mmCIF file of the N, C-alpha and C atoms, coordinates in Angstrom:
data_MODEL
# 
_entry.id   MODEL 
# 
loop_
_atom_site.group_PDB 
_atom_site.id 
_atom_site.type_symbol 
_atom_site.label_atom_id 
_atom_site.label_alt_id 
_atom_site.label_comp_id 
_atom_site.label_asym_id 
_atom_site.label_entity_id 
_atom_site.label_seq_id 
_atom_site.pdbx_PDB_ins_code 
_atom_site.Cartn_x 
_atom_site.Cartn_y 
_atom_site.Cartn_z 
_atom_site.occupancy 
_atom_site.B_iso_or_equiv 
_atom_site.pdbx_formal_charge 
_atom_site.auth_seq_id 
_atom_site.auth_comp_id 
_atom_site.auth_asym_id 
_atom_site.auth_atom_id 
_atom_site.pdbx_PDB_model_num 
ATOM 1   N N  . MET A 1 1  ? 0.783   -1.109 -0.021 1.00 0.00 ? 1  MET A N  1 
ATOM 2   C CA . MET A 1 1  ? -0.011  -0.022 -0.006 1.00 0.00 ? 1  MET A CA 1 
ATOM 3   C C  . MET A 1 1  ? 0.926   1.262  -0.010 1.00 0.00 ? 1  MET A C  1 
ATOM 4   N N  . ALA A 1 2  ? 1.041   1.813  -1.282 1.00 0.00 ? 2  ALA A N  1 
ATOM 5   C CA . ALA A 1 2  ? 2.132   2.866  -1.359 1.00 0.00 ? 2  ALA A CA 1 
ATOM 6   C C  . ALA A 1 2  ? 1.682   4.203  -0.512 1.00 0.00 ? 2  ALA A C  1 
ATOM 7   N N  . GLN A 1 3  ? 0.358   4.483  -0.565 1.00 0.00 ? 3  GLN A N  1 
ATOM 8   C CA . GLN A 1 3  ? -0.084  5.604  0.309  1.00 0.00 ? 3  GLN A CA 1 
ATOM 9   C C  . GLN A 1 3  ? 0.282   5.511  1.767  1.00 0.00 ? 3  GLN A C  1 
ATOM 10  N N  . TRP A 1 4  ? 0.120   4.326  2.301  1.00 0.00 ? 4  TRP A N  1 
ATOM 11  C CA . TRP A 1 4  ? 0.408   4.101  3.571  1.00 0.00 ? 4  TRP A CA 1 
ATOM 12  C C  . TRP A 1 4  ? 1.963   4.149  3.898  1.00 0.00 ? 4  TRP A C  1 
ATOM 13  N N  . SER A 1 5  ? 2.824   3.740  3.092  1.00 0.00 ? 5  SER A N  1 
ATOM 14  C CA . SER A 1 5  ? 4.257   3.734  3.266  1.00 0.00 ? 5  SER A CA 1 
ATOM 15  C C  . SER A 1 5  ? 4.658   5.156  3.183  1.00 0.00 ? 5  SER A C  1 
ATOM 16  N N  . ARG A 1 6  ? 4.147   5.961  2.212  1.00 0.00 ? 6  ARG A N  1 
ATOM 17  C CA . ARG A 1 6  ? 4.623   7.374  1.995  1.00 0.00 ? 6  ARG A CA 1 
ATOM 18  C C  . ARG A 1 6  ? 4.053   8.410  3.077  1.00 0.00 ? 6  ARG A C  1 
ATOM 19  N N  . ASN A 1 7  ? 3.052   8.038  3.785  1.00 0.00 ? 7  ASN A N  1 
ATOM 20  C CA . ASN A 1 7  ? 2.314   9.022  4.585  1.00 0.00 ? 7  ASN A CA 1 
ATOM 21  C C  . ASN A 1 7  ? 2.081   8.442  6.046  1.00 0.00 ? 7  ASN A C  1 
ATOM 22  N N  . CYS A 1 8  ? 1.310   7.533  6.205  1.00 0.00 ? 8  CYS A N  1 
ATOM 23  C CA . CYS A 1 8  ? 0.845   7.039  7.412  1.00 0.00 ? 8  CYS A CA 1 
ATOM 24  C C  . CYS A 1 8  ? 2.016   6.432  8.289  1.00 0.00 ? 8  CYS A C  1 
ATOM 25  N N  . ALA A 1 9  ? 2.836   5.652  7.582  1.00 0.00 ? 9  ALA A N  1 
ATOM 26  C CA . ALA A 1 9  ? 3.944   5.002  8.290  1.00 0.00 ? 9  ALA A CA 1 
ATOM 27  C C  . ALA A 1 9  ? 4.711   5.961  9.095  1.00 0.00 ? 9  ALA A C  1 
ATOM 28  N N  . LEU A 1 10 ? 5.004   7.172  8.637  1.00 0.00 ? 10 LEU A N  1 
ATOM 29  C CA . LEU A 1 10 ? 5.803   8.118  9.305  1.00 0.00 ? 10 LEU A CA 1 
ATOM 30  C C  . LEU A 1 10 ? 5.462   8.160  10.809 1.00 0.00 ? 10 LEU A C  1 
ATOM 31  N N  . CYS A 1 11 ? 4.337   8.073  11.193 1.00 0.00 ? 11 CYS A N  1 
ATOM 32  C CA . CYS A 1 11 ? 3.969   8.089  12.548 1.00 0.00 ? 11 CYS A CA 1 
ATOM 33  C C  . CYS A 1 11 ? 3.333   6.837  13.152 1.00 0.00 ? 11 CYS A C  1 
ATOM 34  N N  . HIS A 1 12 ? 2.632   6.108  12.284 1.00 0.00 ? 12 HIS A N  1 
ATOM 35  C CA . HIS A 1 12 ? 1.945   4.953  12.875 1.00 0.00 ? 12 HIS A CA 1 
ATOM 36  C C  . HIS A 1 12 ? 2.784   3.624  12.973 1.00 0.00 ? 12 HIS A C  1 
ATOM 37  N N  . VAL A 1 13 ? 4.033   3.748  12.692 1.00 0.00 ? 13 VAL A N  1 
ATOM 38  C CA . VAL A 1 13 ? 4.840   2.476  12.798 1.00 0.00 ? 13 VAL A CA 1 
ATOM 39  C C  . VAL A 1 13 ? 5.278   2.411  14.417 1.00 0.00 ? 13 VAL A C  1 
ATOM 40  N N  . ARG A 1 14 ? 5.790   3.607  14.782 1.00 0.00 ? 14 ARG A N  1 
ATOM 41  C CA . ARG A 1 14 ? 6.269   3.603  16.197 1.00 0.00 ? 14 ARG A CA 1 
ATOM 42  C C  . ARG A 1 14 ? 5.444   4.580  17.157 1.00 0.00 ? 14 ARG A C  1 
ATOM 43  N N  . GLY A 1 15 ? 4.202   4.956  16.686 1.00 0.00 ? 15 GLY A N  1 
ATOM 44  C CA . GLY A 1 15 ? 3.478   5.734  17.559 1.00 0.00 ? 15 GLY A CA 1 
ATOM 45  C C  . GLY A 1 15 ? 3.983   7.156  17.824 1.00 0.00 ? 15 GLY A C  1 
ATOM 46  N N  . GLU A 1 16 ? 4.562   7.741  16.773 1.00 0.00 ? 16 GLU A N  1 
ATOM 47  C CA . GLU A 1 16 ? 5.040   9.083  17.089 1.00 0.00 ? 16 GLU A CA 1 
ATOM 48  C C  . GLU A 1 16 ? 4.043   10.128 17.213 1.00 0.00 ? 16 GLU A C  1 
ATOM 49  N N  . GLY A 1 17 ? 4.277   11.045 18.086 1.00 0.00 ? 17 GLY A N  1 
ATOM 50  C CA . GLY A 1 17 ? 3.241   12.047 18.512 1.00 0.00 ? 17 GLY A CA 1 
ATOM 51  C C  . GLY A 1 17 ? 1.953   11.444 19.138 1.00 0.00 ? 17 GLY A C  1 
ATOM 52  N N  . GLY A 1 18 ? 1.996   10.281 19.520 1.00 0.00 ? 18 GLY A N  1 
ATOM 53  C CA . GLY A 1 18 ? 0.837   9.662  20.239 1.00 0.00 ? 18 GLY A CA 1 
ATOM 54  C C  . GLY A 1 18 ? -0.067  8.925  19.245 1.00 0.00 ? 18 GLY A C  1 
ATOM 55  N N  . ALA A 1 19 ? 0.346   8.799  17.951 1.00 0.00 ? 19 ALA A N  1 
ATOM 56  C CA . ALA A 1 19 ? -0.391  8.145  16.935 1.00 0.00 ? 19 ALA A CA 1 
ATOM 57  C C  . ALA A 1 19 ? -0.663  6.594  17.414 1.00 0.00 ? 19 ALA A C  1 
ATOM 58  N N  . PRO A 1 20 ? -1.757  6.087  17.236 1.00 0.00 ? 20 PRO A N  1 
ATOM 59  C CA . PRO A 1 20 ? -1.961  4.647  17.398 1.00 0.00 ? 20 PRO A CA 1 
ATOM 60  C C  . PRO A 1 20 ? -1.193  3.827  16.364 1.00 0.00 ? 20 PRO A C  1 
ATOM 61  N N  . VAL A 1 21 ? -0.451  2.810  16.824 1.00 0.00 ? 21 VAL A N  1 
ATOM 62  C CA . VAL A 1 21 ? 0.518   1.958  16.157 1.00 0.00 ? 21 VAL A CA 1 
ATOM 63  C C  . VAL A 1 21 ? -0.288  0.893  15.411 1.00 0.00 ? 21 VAL A C  1 
ATOM 64  N N  . LEU A 1 22 ? 0.188   0.736  14.047 1.00 0.00 ? 22 LEU A N  1 
ATOM 65  C CA . LEU A 1 22 ? -0.343  -0.245 13.116 1.00 0.00 ? 22 LEU A CA 1 
ATOM 66  C C  . LEU A 1 22 ? -0.614  -1.475 13.834 1.00 0.00 ? 22 LEU A C  1 
ATOM 67  N N  . GLY A 1 23 ? -1.813  -1.986 13.814 1.00 0.00 ? 23 GLY A N  1 
ATOM 68  C CA . GLY A 1 23 ? -2.101  -3.363 14.439 1.00 0.00 ? 23 GLY A CA 1 
ATOM 69  C C  . GLY A 1 23 ? -2.402  -3.440 15.985 1.00 0.00 ? 23 GLY A C  1 
ATOM 70  N N  . ASP A 1 24 ? -2.208  -2.433 16.638 1.00 0.00 ? 24 ASP A N  1 
ATOM 71  C CA . ASP A 1 24 ? -2.391  -2.252 18.140 1.00 0.00 ? 24 ASP A CA 1 
ATOM 72  C C  . ASP A 1 24 ? -3.895  -2.256 18.314 1.00 0.00 ? 24 ASP A C  1 
ATOM 73  N N  . ARG A 1 25 ? -4.547  -3.487 18.312 1.00 0.00 ? 25 ARG A N  1 
ATOM 74  C CA . ARG A 1 25 ? -5.988  -3.642 18.345 1.00 0.00 ? 25 ARG A CA 1 
ATOM 75  C C  . ARG A 1 25 ? -6.651  -2.949 19.515 1.00 0.00 ? 25 ARG A C  1 
ATOM 76  N N  . ASP A 1 26 ? -5.934  -2.995 20.717 1.00 0.00 ? 26 ASP A N  1 
ATOM 77  C CA . ASP A 1 26 ? -6.455  -2.386 21.923 1.00 0.00 ? 26 ASP A CA 1 
ATOM 78  C C  . ASP A 1 26 ? -6.749  -0.789 21.699 1.00 0.00 ? 26 ASP A C  1 
ATOM 79  N N  . ASN A 1 27 ? -5.593  -0.279 21.079 1.00 0.00 ? 27 ASN A N  1 
ATOM 80  C CA . ASN A 1 27 ? -5.589  1.129  20.957 1.00 0.00 ? 27 ASN A CA 1 
ATOM 81  C C  . ASN A 1 27 ? -6.536  1.539  19.825 1.00 0.00 ? 27 ASN A C  1 
ATOM 82  N N  . TRP A 1 28 ? -6.660  0.869  18.729 1.00 0.00 ? 28 TRP A N  1 
ATOM 83  C CA . TRP A 1 28 ? -7.599  1.112  17.747 1.00 0.00 ? 28 TRP A CA 1 
ATOM 84  C C  . TRP A 1 28 ? -9.024  0.818  18.022 1.00 0.00 ? 28 TRP A C  1 
ATOM 85  N N  . ASP A 1 29 ? -9.371  -0.283 18.796 1.00 0.00 ? 29 ASP A N  1 
ATOM 86  C CA . ASP A 1 29 ? -10.631 -0.548 19.204 1.00 0.00 ? 29 ASP A CA 1 
ATOM 87  C C  . ASP A 1 29 ? -11.269 0.654  19.977 1.00 0.00 ? 29 ASP A C  1 
ATOM 88  N N  . ALA A 1 30 ? -10.506 1.259  20.746 1.00 0.00 ? 30 ALA A N  1 
ATOM 89  C CA . ALA A 1 30 ? -11.154 2.502  21.428 1.00 0.00 ? 30 ALA A CA 1 
ATOM 90  C C  . ALA A 1 30 ? -11.534 3.653  20.459 1.00 0.00 ? 30 ALA A C  1 
ATOM 91  N N  . ARG A 1 31 ? -10.732 3.802  19.419 1.00 0.00 ? 31 ARG A N  1 
ATOM 92  C CA . ARG A 1 31 ? -11.107 4.738  18.236 1.00 0.00 ? 31 ARG A CA 1 
ATOM 93  C C  . ARG A 1 31 ? -12.234 4.279  17.508 1.00 0.00 ? 31 ARG A C  1 
ATOM 94  N N  . TRP A 1 32 ? -12.170 2.882  17.164 1.00 0.00 ? 32 TRP A N  1 
ATOM 95  C CA . TRP A 1 32 ? -13.387 2.400  16.345 1.00 0.00 ? 32 TRP A CA 1 
ATOM 96  C C  . TRP A 1 32 ? -14.726 2.551  17.143 1.00 0.00 ? 32 TRP A C  1 
ATOM 97  N N  . ASP A 1 33 ? -14.692 2.444  18.469 1.00 0.00 ? 33 ASP A N  1 
ATOM 98  C CA . ASP A 1 33 ? -15.887 2.547  19.262 1.00 0.00 ? 33 ASP A CA 1 
ATOM 99  C C  . ASP A 1 33 ? -16.500 3.968  19.037 1.00 0.00 ? 33 ASP A C  1 
ATOM 100 N N  . GLN A 1 34 ? -15.659 5.028  18.566 1.00 0.00 ? 34 GLN A N  1 
ATOM 101 C CA . GLN A 1 34 ? -16.290 6.246  18.398 1.00 0.00 ? 34 GLN A CA 1 
ATOM 102 C C  . GLN A 1 34 ? -16.933 6.384  17.014 1.00 0.00 ? 34 GLN A C  1 
ATOM 103 N N  . GLY A 1 35 ? -16.746 5.389  16.133 1.00 0.00 ? 35 GLY A N  1 
ATOM 104 C CA . GLY A 1 35 ? -17.432 5.361  14.813 1.00 0.00 ? 35 GLY A CA 1 
ATOM 105 C C  . GLY A 1 35 ? -16.382 5.667  13.610 1.00 0.00 ? 35 GLY A C  1 
ATOM 106 N N  . GLU A 1 36 ? -16.589 5.070  12.466 1.00 0.00 ? 36 GLU A N  1 
ATOM 107 C CA . GLU A 1 36 ? -15.753 5.268  11.403 1.00 0.00 ? 36 GLU A CA 1 
ATOM 108 C C  . GLU A 1 36 ? -15.828 6.755  10.805 1.00 0.00 ? 36 GLU A C  1 
ATOM 109 N N  . GLU A 1 37 ? -16.984 7.389  10.911 1.00 0.00 ? 37 GLU A N  1 
ATOM 110 C CA . GLU A 1 37 ? -17.191 8.714  10.425 1.00 0.00 ? 37 GLU A CA 1 
ATOM 111 C C  . GLU A 1 37 ? -16.377 9.608  11.263 1.00 0.00 ? 37 GLU A C  1 
ATOM 112 N N  . LEU A 1 38 ? -16.323 9.468  12.455 1.00 0.00 ? 38 LEU A N  1 
ATOM 113 C CA . LEU A 1 38 ? -15.317 10.423 13.312 1.00 0.00 ? 38 LEU A CA 1 
ATOM 114 C C  . LEU A 1 38 ? -14.063 10.067 13.112 1.00 0.00 ? 38 LEU A C  1 
ATOM 115 N N  . LEU A 1 39 ? -13.458 8.855  12.902 1.00 0.00 ? 39 LEU A N  1 
ATOM 116 C CA . LEU A 1 39 ? -12.109 8.558  12.525 1.00 0.00 ? 39 LEU A CA 1 
ATOM 117 C C  . LEU A 1 39 ? -11.771 9.309  11.167 1.00 0.00 ? 39 LEU A C  1 
ATOM 118 N N  . LEU A 1 40 ? -12.707 9.213  10.117 1.00 0.00 ? 40 LEU A N  1 
ATOM 119 C CA . LEU A 1 40 ? -12.440 9.923  9.015  1.00 0.00 ? 40 LEU A CA 1 
ATOM 120 C C  . LEU A 1 40 ? -12.315 11.417 9.174  1.00 0.00 ? 40 LEU A C  1 
ATOM 121 N N  . ALA A 1 41 ? -13.306 11.897 9.859  1.00 0.00 ? 41 ALA A N  1 
ATOM 122 C CA . ALA A 1 41 ? -13.320 13.389 10.213 1.00 0.00 ? 41 ALA A CA 1 
ATOM 123 C C  . ALA A 1 41 ? -11.963 13.911 10.837 1.00 0.00 ? 41 ALA A C  1 
ATOM 124 N N  . HIS A 1 42 ? -11.458 13.044 11.957 1.00 0.00 ? 42 HIS A N  1 
ATOM 125 C CA . HIS A 1 42 ? -10.239 13.344 12.538 1.00 0.00 ? 42 HIS A CA 1 
ATOM 126 C C  . HIS A 1 42 ? -9.071  13.281 11.633 1.00 0.00 ? 42 HIS A C  1 
ATOM 127 N N  . THR A 1 43 ? -9.040  12.339 10.490 1.00 0.00 ? 43 THR A N  1 
ATOM 128 C CA . THR A 1 43 ? -8.122  12.263 9.603  1.00 0.00 ? 43 THR A CA 1 
ATOM 129 C C  . THR A 1 43 ? -8.005  13.380 8.619  1.00 0.00 ? 43 THR A C  1 
ATOM 130 N N  . VAL A 1 44 ? -9.221  13.800 8.250  1.00 0.00 ? 44 VAL A N  1 
ATOM 131 C CA . VAL A 1 44 ? -9.241  14.820 7.138  1.00 0.00 ? 44 VAL A CA 1 
ATOM 132 C C  . VAL A 1 44 ? -8.934  16.167 7.758  1.00 0.00 ? 44 VAL A C  1 
ATOM 133 N N  . GLU A 1 45 ? -9.488  16.421 9.040  1.00 0.00 ? 45 GLU A N  1 
ATOM 134 C CA . GLU A 1 45 ? -9.309  17.787 9.764  1.00 0.00 ? 45 GLU A CA 1 
ATOM 135 C C  . GLU A 1 45 ? -8.109  17.874 10.582 1.00 0.00 ? 45 GLU A C  1 
ATOM 136 N N  . GLY A 1 46 ? -7.429  16.791 10.921 1.00 0.00 ? 46 GLY A N  1 
ATOM 137 C CA . GLY A 1 46 ? -6.412  16.670 11.873 1.00 0.00 ? 46 GLY A CA 1 
ATOM 138 C C  . GLY A 1 46 ? -6.794  16.514 13.198 1.00 0.00 ? 46 GLY A C  1 
ATOM 139 N N  . LEU A 1 47 ? -5.996  16.148 14.165 1.00 0.00 ? 47 LEU A N  1 
ATOM 140 C CA . LEU A 1 47 ? -6.226  15.982 15.602 1.00 0.00 ? 47 LEU A CA 1 
ATOM 141 C C  . LEU A 1 47 ? -5.012  15.738 16.210 1.00 0.00 ? 47 LEU A C  1 
ATOM 142 N N  . ASN A 1 48 ? -5.032  16.583 17.325 1.00 0.00 ? 48 ASN A N  1 
ATOM 143 C CA . ASN A 1 48 ? -3.806  16.651 18.220 1.00 0.00 ? 48 ASN A CA 1 
ATOM 144 C C  . ASN A 1 48 ? -2.501  16.844 17.310 1.00 0.00 ? 48 ASN A C  1 
ATOM 145 N N  . ASN A 1 49 ? -1.576  15.968 17.319 1.00 0.00 ? 49 ASN A N  1 
ATOM 146 C CA . ASN A 1 49 ? -0.452  15.950 16.620 1.00 0.00 ? 49 ASN A CA 1 
ATOM 147 C C  . ASN A 1 49 ? -0.496  15.719 15.031 1.00 0.00 ? 49 ASN A C  1 
ATOM 148 N N  . MET A 1 50 ? -1.616  15.030 14.688 1.00 0.00 ? 50 MET A N  1 
ATOM 149 C CA . MET A 1 50 ? -1.740  14.728 13.275 1.00 0.00 ? 50 MET A CA 1 
ATOM 150 C C  . MET A 1 50 ? -2.183  15.843 12.391 1.00 0.00 ? 50 MET A C  1 
ATOM 151 N N  . PRO A 1 51 ? -1.578  16.233 11.466 1.00 0.00 ? 51 PRO A N  1 
ATOM 152 C CA . PRO A 1 51 ? -1.930  17.287 10.528 1.00 0.00 ? 51 PRO A CA 1 
ATOM 153 C C  . PRO A 1 51 ? -3.288  16.828 9.739  1.00 0.00 ? 51 PRO A C  1 
ATOM 154 N N  . PRO A 1 52 ? -3.896  17.852 9.254  1.00 0.00 ? 52 PRO A N  1 
ATOM 155 C CA . PRO A 1 52 ? -4.990  17.577 8.324  1.00 0.00 ? 52 PRO A CA 1 
ATOM 156 C C  . PRO A 1 52 ? -4.351  16.686 7.027  1.00 0.00 ? 52 PRO A C  1 
ATOM 157 N N  . LEU A 1 53 ? -5.257  15.604 6.725  1.00 0.00 ? 53 LEU A N  1 
ATOM 158 C CA . LEU A 1 53 ? -5.026  14.734 5.772  1.00 0.00 ? 53 LEU A CA 1 
ATOM 159 C C  . LEU A 1 53 ? -3.818  13.817 6.094  1.00 0.00 ? 53 LEU A C  1 
ATOM 160 N N  . GLY A 1 54 ? -3.269  13.890 7.280  1.00 0.00 ? 54 GLY A N  1 
ATOM 161 C CA . GLY A 1 54 ? -2.224  12.978 7.641  1.00 0.00 ? 54 GLY A CA 1 
ATOM 162 C C  . GLY A 1 54 ? -1.016  12.943 6.631  1.00 0.00 ? 54 GLY A C  1 
ATOM 163 N N  . TYR A 1 55 ? -0.786  14.104 6.111  1.00 0.00 ? 55 TYR A N  1 
ATOM 164 C CA . TYR A 1 55 ? 0.287   14.094 5.071  1.00 0.00 ? 55 TYR A CA 1 
ATOM 165 C C  . TYR A 1 55 ? -0.154  13.506 3.647  1.00 0.00 ? 55 TYR A C  1 
ATOM 166 N N  . CYS A 1 56 ? -1.235  12.957 3.507  1.00 0.00 ? 56 CYS A N  1 
ATOM 167 C CA . CYS A 1 56 ? -1.709  12.254 2.374  1.00 0.00 ? 56 CYS A CA 1 
ATOM 168 C C  . CYS A 1 56 ? -2.448  13.222 1.349  1.00 0.00 ? 56 CYS A C  1 
ATOM 169 N N  . MET A 1 57 ? -1.707  14.070 0.688  1.00 0.00 ? 57 MET A N  1 
ATOM 170 C CA . MET A 1 57 ? -2.567  15.082 -0.032 1.00 0.00 ? 57 MET A CA 1 
ATOM 171 C C  . MET A 1 57 ? -3.264  14.576 -1.427 1.00 0.00 ? 57 MET A C  1 
ATOM 172 N N  . ASP A 1 58 ? -2.844  13.279 -1.663 1.00 0.00 ? 58 ASP A N  1 
ATOM 173 C CA . ASP A 1 58 ? -3.529  12.699 -2.917 1.00 0.00 ? 58 ASP A CA 1 
ATOM 174 C C  . ASP A 1 58 ? -4.620  11.680 -2.414 1.00 0.00 ? 58 ASP A C  1 
ATOM 175 N N  . CYS A 1 59 ? -4.867  11.530 -1.148 1.00 0.00 ? 59 CYS A N  1 
ATOM 176 C CA . CYS A 1 59 ? -5.926  10.479 -0.750 1.00 0.00 ? 59 CYS A CA 1 
ATOM 177 C C  . CYS A 1 59 ? -7.354  11.149 -0.825 1.00 0.00 ? 59 CYS A C  1 
ATOM 178 N N  . GLU A 1 60 ? -8.301  10.325 -1.134 1.00 0.00 ? 60 GLU A N  1 
ATOM 179 C CA . GLU A 1 60 ? -9.596  10.599 -1.131 1.00 0.00 ? 60 GLU A CA 1 
ATOM 180 C C  . GLU A 1 60 ? -10.329 9.904  0.017  1.00 0.00 ? 60 GLU A C  1 
ATOM 181 N N  . ALA A 1 61 ? -11.560 10.193 0.409  1.00 0.00 ? 61 ALA A N  1 
ATOM 182 C CA . ALA A 1 61 ? -12.264 9.765  1.475  1.00 0.00 ? 61 ALA A CA 1 
ATOM 183 C C  . ALA A 1 61 ? -12.046 8.108  1.536  1.00 0.00 ? 61 ALA A C  1 
ATOM 184 N N  . ASP A 1 62 ? -12.338 7.451  0.450  1.00 0.00 ? 62 ASP A N  1 
ATOM 185 C CA . ASP A 1 62 ? -12.314 6.062  0.288  1.00 0.00 ? 62 ASP A CA 1 
ATOM 186 C C  . ASP A 1 62 ? -10.865 5.425  0.619  1.00 0.00 ? 62 ASP A C  1 
ATOM 187 N N  . ASP A 1 63 ? -9.949  6.218  0.165  1.00 0.00 ? 63 ASP A N  1 
ATOM 188 C CA . ASP A 1 63 ? -8.462  5.813  0.582  1.00 0.00 ? 63 ASP A CA 1 
ATOM 189 C C  . ASP A 1 63 ? -8.222  5.995  2.119  1.00 0.00 ? 63 ASP A C  1 
ATOM 190 N N  . PHE A 1 64 ? -8.701  7.046  2.591  1.00 0.00 ? 64 PHE A N  1 
ATOM 191 C CA . PHE A 1 64 ? -8.499  7.195  3.938  1.00 0.00 ? 64 PHE A CA 1 
ATOM 192 C C  . PHE A 1 64 ? -9.299  5.998  4.886  1.00 0.00 ? 64 PHE A C  1 
ATOM 193 N N  . ARG A 1 65 ? -10.612 5.714  4.450  1.00 0.00 ? 65 ARG A N  1 
ATOM 194 C CA . ARG A 1 65 ? -11.245 4.728  4.941  1.00 0.00 ? 65 ARG A CA 1 
ATOM 195 C C  . ARG A 1 65 ? -10.539 3.267  4.904  1.00 0.00 ? 65 ARG A C  1 
ATOM 196 N N  . ALA A 1 66 ? -9.886  3.015  3.792  1.00 0.00 ? 66 ALA A N  1 
ATOM 197 C CA . ALA A 1 66 ? -9.134  1.886  3.544  1.00 0.00 ? 66 ALA A CA 1 
ATOM 198 C C  . ALA A 1 66 ? -7.917  1.837  4.417  1.00 0.00 ? 66 ALA A C  1 
ATOM 199 N N  . LEU A 1 67 ? -7.219  2.964  4.597  1.00 0.00 ? 67 LEU A N  1 
ATOM 200 C CA . LEU A 1 67 ? -5.988  3.065  5.294  1.00 0.00 ? 67 LEU A CA 1 
ATOM 201 C C  . LEU A 1 67 ? -6.297  2.908  6.829  1.00 0.00 ? 67 LEU A C  1 
ATOM 202 N N  . ILE A 1 68 ? -7.371  3.528  7.276  1.00 0.00 ? 68 ILE A N  1 
ATOM 203 C CA . ILE A 1 68 ? -7.771  3.538  8.638  1.00 0.00 ? 68 ILE A CA 1 
ATOM 204 C C  . ILE A 1 68 ? -7.985  1.950  9.088  1.00 0.00 ? 68 ILE A C  1 
ATOM 205 N N  . LYS A 1 69 ? -8.798  1.355  8.091  1.00 0.00 ? 69 LYS A N  1 
ATOM 206 C CA . LYS A 1 69 ? -9.065  -0.053 8.348  1.00 0.00 ? 69 LYS A CA 1 
ATOM 207 C C  . LYS A 1 69 ? -7.696  -0.939 8.386  1.00 0.00 ? 69 LYS A C  1 
ATOM 208 N N  . PHE A 1 70 ? -6.908  -0.681 7.428  1.00 0.00 ? 70 PHE A N  1 
ATOM 209 C CA . PHE A 1 70 ? -5.713  -1.495 7.376  1.00 0.00 ? 70 PHE A CA 1 
ATOM 210 C C  . PHE A 1 70 ? -4.872  -1.260 8.782  1.00 0.00 ? 70 PHE A C  1 
ATOM 211 N N  . MET A 1 71 ? -4.797  -0.104 9.208  1.00 0.00 ? 71 MET A N  1 
ATOM 212 C CA . MET A 1 71 ? -3.908  0.280  10.383 1.00 0.00 ? 71 MET A CA 1 
ATOM 213 C C  . MET A 1 71 ? -4.730  -0.366 11.785 1.00 0.00 ? 71 MET A C  1 
ATOM 214 N N  . GLY A 1 72 ? -5.998  -0.324 11.585 1.00 0.00 ? 72 GLY A N  1 
ATOM 215 C CA . GLY A 1 72 ? -6.642  -0.811 12.846 1.00 0.00 ? 72 GLY A CA 1 
ATOM 216 C C  . GLY A 1 72 ? -6.962  -2.125 12.823 1.00 0.00 ? 72 GLY A C  1 
ATOM 217 N N  . GLY A 1 73 ? -6.434  -2.951 11.746 1.00 0.00 ? 73 GLY A N  1 
ATOM 218 C CA . GLY A 1 73 ? -6.618  -4.381 11.842 1.00 0.00 ? 73 GLY A CA 1 
ATOM 219 C C  . GLY A 1 73 ? -8.149  -4.798 11.378 1.00 0.00 ? 73 GLY A C  1 
ATOM 220 N N  . ARG A 1 74 ? -8.670  -4.002 10.569 1.00 0.00 ? 74 ARG A N  1 
ATOM 221 C CA . ARG A 1 74 ? -10.107 -4.303 10.192 1.00 0.00 ? 74 ARG A CA 1 
ATOM 222 C C  . ARG A 1 74 ? -10.262 -4.355 8.608  1.00 0.00 ? 74 ARG A C  1 
ATOM 223 N N  . ARG A 1 75 ? -9.259  -4.760 7.949  1.00 0.00 ? 75 ARG A N  1 
ATOM 224 C CA . ARG A 1 75 ? -9.446  -4.842 6.494  1.00 0.00 ? 75 ARG A CA 1 
ATOM 225 C C  . ARG A 1 75 ? -10.147 -6.000 6.198  1.00 0.00 ? 75 ARG A C  1 
# 
């Protein structure tokens, strides 16, 4: 997944800036409990240390949904 490697991996591999780590179901489950639409809104608008669009300037909403599911172990 090239978009993940170029963008999301910068923070979500080691949890930089408090980002939930790839595949950490406990951390991601708490976020999923808030709903997919809120996760998408946080991604698009930015949240805490994550910038708007999470550095992925060429991503569309469906791309973000797929990336979020991949990182949260829900693909």
